[in-house]
N, C-alpha and C positions, 0 to 999 in steps of 0.2 A: 261657452256659456257664462263663465265666471266674469269675463270682462263686460258682458252686456248687463249683468246685474249691477256692477259699479256704475255703468252709464245711466241706468235707470235711477239709481240712488242719487247720483249727481244731478239728474233732472229734477228730482224732488227738492234738493237743496237750492237749485237755481230758481224754482218756483217760490220758495220761501224768501230768497234774496230779492226777487221782483216785488214781493209784498212789502219789503222793508225799504225800498229805494225811495228817498225823498225827491220828488220832482218839483222844481221851482222854476220860476221865470216863464218862458214861453212853452215849456213842457208841462206845466201844471194842469192844463185842460185835459191831457190824456191820462192823468193819474187813475181814473176809474177803469179805463181800458186795460192799463197795465196790471191793476189789481185782479181783474177778471182773468187775464192771461196767466197770472201767477197761480190763482186758485185752480184753474183748469190744468195747468202743468202738474201741480201737486196731486190732484185727483187722478189724472191719467196715468202718471208714472207709478202711483201707489197701487192702482188697480192692476197694472201690468205686473208689478212685483208680486202681488198676492196671487195672481193667476199663475205666474211661473212657479211660485212656491207650491201651489196645489198640484200642478202638473208634475213637478219633481217628486212630491210625496206619492202620487199615484203610480208613477213609473218605478219608484224604488220598492213599492210593495209587490209589484209584479215579478221582480227579479228574485 
């Protein structure tokens, strides 16, 4: 489980990296699409990390 947490965290960081990438030249028209993908990656992986944290808290209280 520990390695998947790092994977989700790195997914969040890659979403932020997609937001910061300057697209120039012939790639400039897809800049809004890349921004949407970056925001969706940040939201998705953040929600998954929150969900896994809540599940871990619930499981640790049962033991």
